[in-house]
C-alpha positions in Angstrom: -33.8 26.9 24.4 -31.7 24.5 22.5 -29.7 22.2 24.7 -28.7 19.3 22.4 -28.4 19.5 18.7 -28.0 16.7 16.1 -26.3 17.5 13.1 -27.7 15.6 10.1 -24.8 15.8 8.0 -21.0 14.9 7.9 -17.7 16.1 7.3 -16.5 19.7 7.3 -20.0 21.3 8.0 -20.7 18.9 10.9 -17.5 20.1 12.4 -18.5 23.7 11.8 -21.8 23.6 13.5 -20.2 21.7 16.4 -17.9 24.5 16.8 -20.5 27.1 17.4 -22.4 24.7 19.7 -19.4 24.3 22.0 -19.0 28.2 22.2 -22.8 28.3 23.2 -22.6 25.5 25.5 -25.1 23.2 23.5 -24.6 19.5 23.4 -23.8 17.9 20.2 -25.0 14.6 18.4 -23.3 13.2 15.2 -24.8 10.5 13.1 -22.4 8.6 10.8 -22.3 5.9 8.3 -20.3 3.0 8.8 -17.6 4.5 6.2 -17.3 7.7 8.5 -17.1 5.8 11.9 -13.5 7.0 12.4 -13.9 10.4 10.8 -13.1 13.7 12.8 -16.5 14.9 13.1 -17.7 11.7 15.0 -14.8 12.2 17.4 -15.6 15.6 18.1 -19.5 15.2 19.1 -20.5 14.7 22.5 -22.9 11.8 21.4 -22.8 9.8 18.0 -25.3 7.3 16.6 -24.4 5.0 13.9 -26.5 4.8 10.6 -25.8 1.4 9.3 -24.5 1.2 5.6 -21.9 3.4 3.8 -23.8 5.1 0.7 -25.9 8.3 1.2 -29.0 6.5 0.2 -28.6 3.9 3.0 -27.6 6.5 5.7 -27.6 10.3 5.4 -30.7 10.5 3.3 -32.9 8.1 5.4 -35.3 10.6 7.3 -36.5 7.6 9.6 -33.0 6.8 10.7 -32.1 10.3 11.5 -35.1 10.8 13.6 -34.6 7.6 15.4 -31.1 8.9 16.0 -32.4 12.1 17.5 -34.7 10.4 19.7 -32.2 7.8 21.1 -29.4 10.5 21.5 -32.0 12.9 23.3 -31.6 15.7 20.9 -34.0 18.5 21.0 -33.1 20.1 17.8 -31.6 19.3 14.3 -29.3 21.2 12.1 -29.3 19.8 8.5 -26.1 21.3 7.4 -25.8 21.6 3.3 -26.4 18.8 0.9 -28.3 15.5 1.8 -31.5 16.3 3.6 -30.9 20.1 4.0 -33.5 21.5 1.4 -35.9 18.5 1.8 -39.3 19.9 2.8 -40.4 16.5 4.1 -37.5 16.1 6.4 -38.1 19.8 7.9 -41.8 18.8 8.6 -40.9 15.4 9.9 -38.6 17.1 12.6 -41.1 19.5 13.5 -43.7 16.9 13.8 -41.5 15.0 15.9 -41.5 17.8 18.5 -38.0 19.0 17.6 -36.5 22.3 16.9 -35.7 22.6 13.1 -32.7 24.8 12.4 -33.7 26.1 9.1 -36.5 27.8 7.2 -40.1 26.5 7.4 -40.9 23.4 5.3 -43.4 25.5 3.1 -40.5 27.9 2.1 -38.2 24.9 1.2 -41.1 23.7 -0.8 -41.5 26.7 -2.4 -38.1 27.2 -3.4 -37.3 23.7 -3.8 -38.9 23.2 -6.9 -37.0 25.7 -9.0 -39.6 25.8 -12.0 -42.1 26.7 -9.4 -39.9 29.1 -7.6 -39.1 31.0 -10.6 -42.8 31.5 -11.4 -43.5 32.7 -8.0 -40.6 35.4 -8.0 -41.5 36.5 -11.4 -44.7 37.7 -10.0 -42.6 39.3 -7.2 -40.7 41.3 -9.6 -37.6 39.3 -9.5 -35.8 39.0 -13.2 -36.1 35.5 -14.5 -34.4 33.6 -17.4 -36.5 32.0 -20.2 -37.1 28.3 -18.8 -38.6 25.1 -20.2 -39.7 21.9 -18.7 -40.6 20.3 -22.2 -37.6 19.7 -24.3 -39.5 19.6 -27.4 -40.2 23.3 -27.1 -36.7 24.4 -27.1 -35.5 26.0 -30.4 -32.5 28.1 -29.3 -29.3 27.0 -28.0 -27.1 27.1 -25.9 -29.2 25.9 -22.9 -28.4 24.5 -19.6 -30.0 21.7 -18.1 -30.5 21.7 -14.4 -31.9 19.5 -11.6 -34.9 20.7 -9.8 -34.0 19.8 -6.6 -30.8 20.1 -4.6 -27.6 22.2 -5.7 -24.0 21.9 -5.9 -23.9 21.7 -9.9 -25.4 18.1 -9.6 -27.3 17.3 -12.7 -26.0 20.4 -14.7 -25.4 20.1 -18.5 -24.6 22.7 -21.0 -26.2 21.9 -24.4 -25.0 23.7 -27.6 -26.8 21.3 -30.1 -30.4 20.1 -30.2 -28.7 16.5 -31.2 -27.2 16.2 -27.7 -30.2 17.4 -25.7 -31.8 14.0 -25.1 -28.8 12.5 -23.8 -27.8 15.6 -21.6 -31.3 15.3 -20.0 -31.1 11.7 -19.4 -27.7 11.9 -17.9 -28.7 14.9 -15.6 -31.6 12.9 -14.5 -29.6 9.9 -13.5 -27.0 12.2 -11.6 -29.8 14.1 -9.6 -31.4 11.1 -8.8 -28.1 9.6 -7.4 -27.3 12.8 -5.3 -30.8 14.1 -4.2 -33.3 11.2 -4.6 -35.2 13.3 -7.3 -34.4 13.1 -10.9 -36.8 16.1 -12.2 -34.7 18.4 -14.3 -35.7 21.6 -16.3 -33.8 23.7 -19.0 -33.1 27.3 -19.2 -31.3 29.7 -21.7 -27.6 29.6 -21.2 -25.6 32.9 -20.7 -22.2 33.1 -22.1 -19.5 34.8 -20.1 -22.2 34.9 -17.1 -21.1 35.6 -13.4 -22.5 33.7 -10.6 -23.3 36.3 -8.0 -25.5 35.3 -4.9 -26.7 37.2 -2.0 -26.8 36.0 1.6 -30.1 36.8 3.3 -31.5 36.1 6.9 -35.2 36.3 8.2 -36.5 36.0 11.7 -39.9 35.0 12.7 -40.8 38.5 13.6 -41.0 39.5 9.9 -37.3 41.1 9.4 -35.5 39.8 6.2 -32.2 41.4 5.3 -29.2 40.9 3.0 -25.9 40.3 4.6 -23.9 41.2 1.5 -23.1 39.2 -1.7 -20.6 36.9 -2.9 -18.7 36.0 -6.1 -18.7 32.5 -7.1 -18.2 32.5 -10.9 -15.0 30.3 -11.0 -16.5 26.8 -11.2 -15.7 23.3 -12.7 -18.6 21.0 -13.6 -21.0 24.1 -12.4 -19.6 23.5 -8.9 -17.8 26.5 -7.2 -14.2 26.2 -6.4 -13.3 29.7 -5.5 -15.5 32.3 -3.8 -15.2 35.6 -2.5 -17.1 38.5 -0.6 -17.5 41.2 -1.5 -18.2 40.9 -5.2 -16.6 43.3 -7.5 -19.5 45.2 -8.7 -20.7 48.7 -8.8 -22.5 50.1 -5.9 -25.6 50.6 -7.6 -25.6 47.1 -9.0 -25.0 45.8 -5.4 -28.0 47.8 -4.0 -30.3 46.3 -6.8 -29.1 42.7 -6.2 -29.6 43.0 -2.5 -33.1 44.5 -3.1 -34.2 41.6 -5.2 -32.8 39.1 -2.9 -34.8 40.4 0.0 -38.0 40.8 -2.2 -37.4 37.0 -2.9 -37.2 36.2 0.8 -40.3 38.1 1.7 -42.3 36.6 -1.1 -42.1 33.1 0.9 -42.1 34.7 4.4 -38.4 33.4 4.7 -37.0 32.5 8.2 -33.1 31.5 8.7 -30.2 31.3 6.7 -30.8 31.5 2.8 -28.8 32.5 -0.5 -30.6 34.0 -3.5 -28.4 33.2 -6.7 -28.2 35.3 -9.5 -26.7 35.2 -13.0 -25.0 38.5 -13.9 -24.9 39.0 -17.7 -22.0 41.0 -19.4 -24.6 43.7 -20.2 -25.2 44.4 -16.5 -28.4 42.7 -16.4 -29.0 40.1 -13.8 -31.5 37.2 -13.4 -32.6 35.0 -10.7 -31.3 31.4 -10.9 -32.5 29.8 -7.6 -32.7 30.1 -3.9 -30.8 27.5 -1.6 -32.9 27.5 1.6 -29.9 26.5 3.7 -26.6 27.4 4.7 -24.0 27.7 1.7 -20.7 26.0 1.8 -19.1 29.4 1.2 -20.7 31.1 4.2 -17.1 31.7 5.8 -16.4 34.6 3.4 -19.5 36.2 4.6 -18.7 35.7 8.2 -15.4 37.1 7.8 -16.2 40.4 6.0 -19.3 40.8 8.4 -17.9 39.7 11.6 -21.0 37.3 12.1 -21.5 33.9 13.1 -24.2 32.7 10.8 -24.5 29.2 12.6 -25.1 31.3 15.8 -27.8 33.3 13.9 -29.5 30.2 12.7 -29.8 28.9 16.3 -30.9 32.0 17.8 -33.7 32.5 15.0 -34.6 28.8 15.5 -35.3 29.6 19.1 -37.5 32.7 18.2 -35.3 35.4 18.9 -35.1 38.3 16.6 -32.2 39.1 14.5 -29.7 41.1 16.5 -28.8 44.7 15.5 -25.3 43.8 14.1 -27.2 41.6 11.5 -30.1 44.0 10.7 -27.6 46.6 9.7 -24.5 44.7 8.9 -21.0 46.4 8.2 -18.7 45.2 5.7 -15.2 45.2 6.3 -12.2 44.1 3.9 -12.3 41.3 1.7 -12.4 37.4 1.9 -11.6 34.8 -0.5 -12.6 31.1 -0.1 -11.0 28.0 -2.1 -12.4 24.4 -1.9 -9.5 21.9 -1.7 -10.7 18.8 -3.3 -9.5 15.0 -3.8 -9.5 15.2 -7.5 -7.0 15.7 -10.5 -8.0 18.6 -12.7 -5.5 17.4 -15.4 -7.4 14.2 -15.8 -10.9 15.4 -16.1 -11.5 16.2 -12.6 -11.0 12.6 -11.8 -11.9 12.0 -7.9 -9.1 10.6 -5.8 -9.2 8.3 -3.0 -6.9 6.9 -0.4 -5.3 7.6 2.9 -4.5 11.2 3.7 -1.0 10.7 5.4 -0.4 14.4 5.9 -2.7 17.4 5.9 -0.9 20.6 7.2 -1.6 24.2 6.0 0.9 26.8 7.4 -0.2 30.3 9.1 -3.7 29.2 9.9 -5.0 31.6 12.6 -8.5 30.0 13.2 -10.6 27.0 12.4 -14.3 27.1 12.0 -14.3 30.5 13.5 -13.6 34.2 13.5 -10.0 35.8 12.8 -8.5 38.1 15.2 -7.2 40.1 12.3 -5.9 39.5 8.6 -5.1 36.0 8.3 -6.1 32.5 7.3 -9.2 30.5 8.6 -9.5 26.6 7.8 -12.7 24.7 7.9 -11.7 21.0 7.4 -13.3 17.7 7.3 -10.2 15.9 7.4 -6.9 15.5 9.5 -3.7 13.4 9.1 -4.5 9.8 8.5 -8.1 10.4 7.3 -9.2 8.2 4.6 -11.0 9.5 1.6 -13.6 7.2 0.1 -16.0 7.1 -2.7 -19.2 7.4 -1.3 -19.3 11.1 -0.7 -18.3 14.5 -2.3 -14.5 15.0 -2.9 -14.1 18.2 -0.8 -11.6 17.8 1.7 -11.3 21.5 3.4 -12.1 25.1 2.7 -9.3 27.5 3.3 -10.1 31.1 3.6 -8.2 34.5 3.7 -9.3 37.6 5.0 -7.4 40.9 4.3 -7.7 44.6 4.1 -7.9 44.5 0.3 -8.5 41.8 -2.3 -5.1 41.7 -3.2 -3.8 41.2 0.1 -6.3 38.4 0.6 -5.3 36.7 -3.0 -1.8 36.8 -1.9 -2.0 35.2 1.6 -4.4 32.5 0.2 -2.2 31.2 -2.5 1.1 31.5 -0.6 -0.5 29.2 2.2 -1.9 26.8 -0.3 1.3 26.7 -2.3 3.3 25.8 1.0 0.6 23.1 2.3 1.7 19.8 2.7 -0.8 17.5 1.3 0.4 13.9 1.4 -1.3 10.6 0.1 -4.3 12.0 -2.1 -4.1 14.1 -5.4 -5.8 17.4 -4.9 -6.7 20.5 -7.0 -4.2 22.6 -4.8 -1.9 23.4 -7.9 -4.8 24.8 -10.1 -6.2 26.7 -7.2 -2.9 28.4 -6.5 -2.5 29.2 -10.3 -5.9 30.5 -10.5 -5.2 33.1 -7.6 -1.9 34.1 -9.0 -3.4 34.6 -12.6 -3.5 38.1 -14.0 -7.1 37.5 -14.9 -8.0 36.9 -11.4 -6.0 39.9 -10.0 -8.1 42.0 -12.5 -11.2 40.4 -11.5 -12.0 39.2 -15.0 -14.3 36.7 -13.8 -17.1 34.5 -15.2 -18.4 30.9 -15.3 -16.1 30.1 -18.3 -13.0 31.1 -16.5 -11.3 27.9 -16.4 -12.1 27.1 -20.1 -10.3 30.3 -21.3 -7.5 29.9 -19.0 -6.0 26.5 -19.8 -2.5 27.4 -18.4 -3.9 27.0 -14.8 -4.2 23.5 -15.2 -0.3 23.1 -15.3 1.2 21.8 -12.1 3.3 24.3 -9.9 6.4 22.1 -10.0 7.9 22.6 -13.4 9.2 19.6 -15.5 12.7 20.3 -14.8 11.9 20.4 -11.0 10.9 17.0 -11.0 14.5 15.4 -11.2 15.6 17.5 -8.3 12.8 16.5 -6.1 13.7 12.9 -7.1 17.2 13.5 -6.0 16.2 15.3 -2.6 14.0 11.9 -2.1 16.8 9.7 -2.8 19.6 11.7 -0.8 17.0 11.7 2.2 16.4 8.1 1.8 20.1 7.5 2.2 20.3 9.8 5.1 17.4 7.5 6.8 19.4 4.5 6.1 22.3 5.6 7.7 20.7 7.1 10.7 19.0 3.6 11.2 22.3 1.5 10.6 23.3 -0.6 13.6 27.3 0.0 12.9 29.2 2.8 11.1 26.0 5.1 11.0 28.6 7.8 10.5 29.7 7.0 7.0 27.9 8.2 4.0 25.4 5.7 2.2 27.0 3.9 -0.7 30.7 5.2 0.4 33.4 2.9 -0.5 37.3 3.0 -0.1 38.0 2.6 -3.7 35.9 4.1 -6.8 32.6 2.4 -7.1 29.4 2.4 -8.9 27.0 5.2 -7.8 24.0 4.4 -5.6 20.8 3.9 -8.0 17.3 4.8 -6.9 14.2 4.6 -9.2 10.8 6.6 -8.9 7.6 6.5 -10.4 6.6 10.2 -10.8 2.8 11.9 -10.9 2.2 10.5 -14.2 3.7 7.3 -13.7 7.0 8.4 -15.6 10.0 6.8 -14.2 12.7 9.0 -12.9 16.2 7.5 -12.0 18.8 9.1 -9.7 22.4 8.0 -9.7 24.6 9.4 -6.9 27.8 8.9 -5.0 28.8 10.5 -1.7 32.4 10.6 -0.5 33.6 10.2 2.8 32.9 13.8 3.9 29.4 13.3 2.8 29.8 15.6 -0.2 27.8 14.7 -3.4 30.6 13.5 -5.4 28.7 12.7 -8.5 25.0 12.6 -9.7 22.8 12.4 -12.6 19.2 12.1 -13.2 17.1 10.6 -15.9 15.5 12.5 -17.5 18.3 15.0 -17.1 18.4 18.3 -15.9 21.0 20.9 -16.6 21.3 22.5 -13.0 24.5 22.5 -11.3 23.8 21.0 -7.8 25.7 20.4 -4.5 24.5 19.0 -1.2 24.5 21.2 1.7 22.8 18.9 4.3 20.7 15.9 4.2 18.5 14.4 6.8 15.8 11.7 6.4 13.1 14.5 6.4 15.0 17.5 5.0 17.5 18.1 2.5 19.2 21.4 1.5 20.5 21.6 -2.0 22.5 24.3 -3.8 21.0 24.5 -7.2 22.9 27.0 -9.5 24.2 28.9 -6.5 20.8 29.3 -4.8 19.9 27.3 -1.8 16.8 25.2 -2.0 15.3 23.3 1.1 13.1 20.4 0.4 10.9 18.7 3.0 10.8 14.9 2.4 8.3 12.6 4.0 8.2 8.7 3.3 5.3 6.4 4.1 6.2 2.9 2.9 7.4 3.2 -0.9 5.6 6.5 -1.2 7.9 9.6 -0.9 6.4 12.9 -0.7 8.8 16.0 -1.4 7.6 19.7 -0.8 9.9 22.1 -2.5 10.1 25.8 -3.0 8.8 25.4 -6.5 6.1 22.7 -5.8 5.3 19.4 -4.4 5.9 16.1 -5.9 4.3 12.6 -4.9 6.8 9.9 -5.9 6.5 6.0 -5.5 10.0 4.3 -5.2 10.4 1.4 -7.4 12.0 -1.9 -6.3 15.2 -3.0 -7.4 14.0 -6.2 -8.5 10.1 -5.9 -9.3 7.9 -8.7 -9.2 6.5 -10.0 -12.5 3.0 -9.1 -13.1 0.1 -10.0 -15.5 -0.1 -8.1 -18.5 -3.4 -6.5 -19.5 -4.9 -7.2 -23.1 -4.2 -4.4 -25.6 -7.0 -2.1 -25.5 -7.9 -2.5 -22.1 -9.4 0.3 -20.1 -9.4 -0.1 -16.3 -11.4 1.8 -13.6 -9.4 4.8 -12.1 -11.1 4.3 -9.0 -13.9 2.3 -7.0 -17.3 3.0 -8.3 -20.5 1.7 -10.0 -21.1 1.1 -13.8 -24.3 3.1 -14.3 -24.7 2.5 -17.9 -23.1 0.7 -20.8 -23.6 2.3 -24.2 -22.0 -0.3 -26.6 -22.3 -3.9 -27.3 -19.7 -6.7 -27.6 -18.6 -6.7 -31.4 -19.7 -3.2 -31.9 -17.2 -1.1 -34.0 -16.4 2.3 -32.2 -14.0 5.4 -33.0 -11.9 7.1 -30.8 -13.4 9.3 -28.2 -16.8 7.3 -28.4 -18.7 6.9 -25.1 -18.5 3.2 -23.9 -20.0 3.3 -20.5 -20.4 5.6 -17.5 -18.9 5.0 -14.1 -20.1 6.7 -10.9 -18.1 7.6 -8.2 -18.1 10.4 -5.3 -21.6 11.4 -6.6 -20.6 12.4 -10.1 -20.9 10.6 -13.4 -17.4 9.8 -15.3 -17.3 9.0 -19.0 -15.2 6.0 -20.3 -14.2 6.7 -23.5 -12.8 4.6 -26.6 -9.0 5.5 -26.8 -8.9 4.5 -30.4 -10.7 3.3 -33.5 -11.4 -0.4 -33.0 -14.0 -3.2 -32.1 -15.5 -3.6 -28.6 -13.8 -7.2 -27.5 -15.1 -7.4 -23.9 -17.4 -5.7 -21.6 -16.7 -7.6 -18.4 -18.9 -5.3 -16.0 -22.6 -5.0 -16.6 -24.6 -1.9 -15.8 -25.0 -1.6 -12.0 -22.0 -3.6 -11.4 -19.3 -2.4 -8.6 -15.7 -2.3 -9.6 -12.6 -1.5 -7.6 -9.6 0.4 -8.7 -7.8 -1.3 -11.7 -10.7 -3.3 -12.7 -11.1 -3.9 -16.5 -14.1 -2.0 -17.7 -13.8 -2.7 -21.2 -11.3 -4.1 -23.9 -11.3 -2.2 -27.5 -9.2 -4.1 -30.1 -7.3 -1.5 -32.0 -7.7 -1.3 -35.9 
């Protein structure tokens, strides 16, 4: 039996595996990079071993360091989580050769499915429907096509190409991204199906020849070919569900599969489906399957690794209700999904009934890699947490999940929360009108929850909370309202930078009774507002006859306001700002720390607006830096391979 388990991963999945280990009485071992030394998963482990360095290549992708950590910590088993080395056949074999229990499928099965081109050929022989696939770009004549990484998953290295002229650059870019994420830059190309659905089947096998399907998941809502909303079961006819399950089990049996795996299919609008890939690991979205089946998939992984047969509940699973999961990520959807970094001052989701485990009934489950005070860096994936709702019906789960997300307090780092809420509340999602192009067809979901006319009210609440805080801290006459005078006086003035760096000015004056005697904002609002109550952390306003409560939290000059219509992150501007050096006209600066992977132009070259100047890599993704206007490249201060911090000048384009 397993007595001490090392999880060769980080963040949320490490915490998830540790939770089951605690329930089973298994000791836990974490490995961590220097960047993760203070992360929650490290603190929760019984033992932790440092992997020197910060990047994945230096740490979590080093098989030798991980095995040495297992030896030093006395682990007798290794769980790979997902990502990093989870689908690396050499790692699985090395763990087994070291005399440790490998909690995953055999290395042979990983290798067979790890090469996606070979996997398609193998499963075609087993009768599983396959899309046309090419490894030689010169053979492609019909477009659109999809460039994909042969190793790994998670959308890394994927590119849709609609024109032959763009194919070479898409292949080169996909190779670079795949190499950075998985250490393998091999790519292939397959036919792209418009308005296809991503439907996957969870399979499980044991060492006694049993392979079963534990239901399917709908994962069609994606950004950059990465899932952000997943649900179980998928909304498909019963006959199609049966055929999907049969094909998935056939795929598992073709490679004598053992452990948890996922067979991914592309469902065409015609009702046809095609095998895409098989993920030989636990999936990020496994909680939705756990909630609708009542099974602990990590527990099943451990039992199978110990040689036990699958229990009856897994061999004949029962499905109940509906579960929906969203991936909460540190990124800005409105700015091309730009990753966000920094300190997460507050991370609180209301109504959570369980973390990393089963729910007692309909409710919310949170699987998170972060807590209050966590630091979000540039070295790893942008996902912060997964929030999952289980309900008797799909509509019930959707409403509960959207409501909890909207009320969550997420302070300090930009997230995709507003987009997720708008997706869940969209009529198209409610009607299950889903496919992988959902976000492209519904640009309205990119709008922030807080309407434009709500931002001045949030700033007013921030100003009044600040005034209340100053009076509460005053050594004398603390009972007098801030700014009150015996004679008429100028109002108090507060200035804030809003989410888009726009400036918001608030003017207000309180009388001796603490009533809001006068107020105004710029930009202006037409609302009639009265002050009901103001405290340093809470402001209650009467807006056009309706009371609205605003929760306010201040961290230095940053002010976070959570109101009934949405949240706003504001930065209070100093009354007398220090002079700063101005950037040269046409300067393009780094939006976050990263590495310049490729420079596409030269100094003196004439460019047009939208031309690609260079590529910045951060959080395992490539981000194009485009010319903002027609002009001439005047400066390129950072060469390919150079590291940059936020605000560093990447290029200067002299406008024409």
